[in-house]
C-alpha positions, 0 to 999 in steps of 0.5 A, a space after each residue: 355865904 360868899 368865902 374865899 375859895 383860893 388865893 392864886 400867885 400868878 408868876 411872871 418871868 421877866 424877859 432878857 434884860 438890855 443895857 439902855 442909854 439911861 440910868 439913875 441913883 441907887 442906894 449904892 451910890 452912897 457907898 464910898 468904897 464901891 467904885 464903879 459908876 452908877 451905870 453898873 446897875 442900870 434901869 432895866 430895859 427889855 426887847 419887845 419879843 425876848 429870846 429867853 426868860 429868866 425864871 430867878 426873876 419875877 413879877 407877881 400877880 394875885 387872883 384871889 377867887 370866891 366859892 361863886 366864881 368872883 375874883 379880884 386882882 391884886 398887883 404886887 410887882 417885882 417878887 420872887 420865888 420864895 415870896 410866891 411859895 410864902 404866899 402860897 404856903 402861909 397866907 393863903 390859908 389864913 384867908 382861905 375860907 373866910 368872908 371877903 368882906 372882913 378885910 380888917 379882921 383878915 389883915 390883922 390876921 395875916 399881920 399878926 400870925 407872920 410877925 415873927 419873920 417880917 414886919 416889912 419887906 416881902 412879908 407885907 408885900 404879900 399881905 398887900 397883894 391879897 388885900 388889894 384883891 380883896 378890895 376889888 372883889 368887894 367892889 364887884 360884889 356891891 356893884 361899886 368902883 372901889 373910890 366909892 367904898 372909900 368915900 367917893 370921888 373928890 374930883 372928877 380927874 386926877 393930875 398926873 406928873 411924867 415920871 421918866 427923866 433918867 440921866 443920859 451921857 447925851 445931855 442934848 438927847 436927855 433934854 430931847 427925850 423929856 420934852 417929848 415925853 412931856 408933850 405926848 402926855 400933855 403933863 404939866 409936871 415931870 419928875 427926873 432921876 439924879 445920877 450921881 452920889 457921894 462916891 462920884 465926889 464933887 464932880 458927880 455933884 457938878 454933873 447932878 446940877 447940869 442934869 437938873 439945868 438941862 432938864 429945868 431949861 428943857 421944859 421951862 419955868 412953868 413946869 413942876 419939876 421934881 427929882 429923885 435920888 433913890 436913897 443914893 445919898 446920905 444926909 450930909 452930902 443931900 444938904 450939900 446937895 440940894 442947897 446947890 439946886 435952889 435956883 431950879 425951883 424943884 417942887 421935891 426932892 425924893 428919897 435922898 437916904 435910906 428909909 431908916 434914917 429917919 433923923 437924917 431926913 429930919 436933919 435935911 428938911 430943917 436945912 434946906 428950903 426945897 420940899 422932901 418927900 419919902 415913904 416909897 419904902 416904908 411899911 404900916 401905919 407905925 412906920 408912916 407915923 414915925 416919919 410923920 412925927 419926926 417931921 421928916 417929909 414934906 410929901 408922903 409917898 407910900 407904896 400900896 403894895 409895900 404898906 400892906 395894901 388898901 386896908 392899911 394905906 386908907 390908915 396912913 392917908 387919913 393920918 397924914 390928913 391929920 397932919 395936913 400933909 399931902 400924899 402922892 403915892 409911888 407908882 400909877 397902879 390902878 389901886 393908887 388911883 382909888 385911893 388918890 381920888 378919894 382923899 382930899 390930901 392927894 394932889 398929884 399921881 405918879 405915872 409912866 409914860 407910854 412909847 417904850 417898855 421897861 421895868 416901871 411899864 412891864 406890869 401894866 401890860 398884864 392889866 387892862 382897864 387902867 385909868 386913861 390919861 388925856 392932856 395930863 389928867 387920869 380919869 378913872 371909870 365906874 366900873 366895879 371894883 378897881 375896873 381893871 382885869 388881867 390881860 390873858 394873853 400876855 400872862 399866857 406869853 410870860 406866865 411861869 408855872 408854879 
């Protein structure tokens, strides 16, 4: 009998961060007394060859190994030493010695055993990493790509959107970079970030409009254009801001406010014509049930690393399908692609363009075999599991000893 022998947490050190030429809104921009500028918390960019490592900032990878040597990979992303120790000390003992095929039972065991210390956040991220690795193992044991275990392919490839448009002081430089990124990947859709929130006042609103106008004019009317507020607004500000953007025909405005403000989300959605998306920071089927019942969004954007992994994510996809809601998950992680291509209600995949290294693209450098992009479309392999493996050279360069 195959059983789970070990859950290994691979700690990845983040290199020394630099200040880039771009930034974006954050939840802090809704605080009127913070002062300062959005660029106080910039998008992190780092040197190709870092001079030092910062052990206080971690990316986490999970490797679950069976007693016969078969292993699966789970990507968590940004984490912490506390989360790593929680996975090793609390979650791992709950699954070690068990059958890897019992994904439903093991998910429920991990969730219920930790309900007193966390129903979302770090606890769910840990559960997600183990669960994703188990699905990788299931594919390998059955000799099938995970998408076949989830219902098979609904189409031969996935349309990708370029997720890279951060605000810059030089609007001309920002426009040129957006054109280059769009052209290099052959994309037909592009997502940008807002730069200003309530604490920047009406001047900030005008600057947000300038940002959107610049990108729309640079890319043309035929390109689907989305814009992300990354929880940097409140409901009142969001309504006022989005109404001013009608002429640009955005495909959606993403995460206008904090995920807990479902009433605010619903108020925004009722008050504007532009579709609203959200869910990147929501967790479990219950959280998404509430989001749907509140009529809060037009697009659901679960982050499979946060919702509870594939076992929970497929329930969220099915729930959304019952309400005719499209699901466009956060990030282009390998597990997302298998969920997207096996469901009829996922029209797009987020994709971070190559050509520069930042916090969004960093984790992908540790994974080989991800879906290949050509002319704006992603094609998955038919290799068993998720079809990926660890880039051992990168792991060796950045790994922190436990």
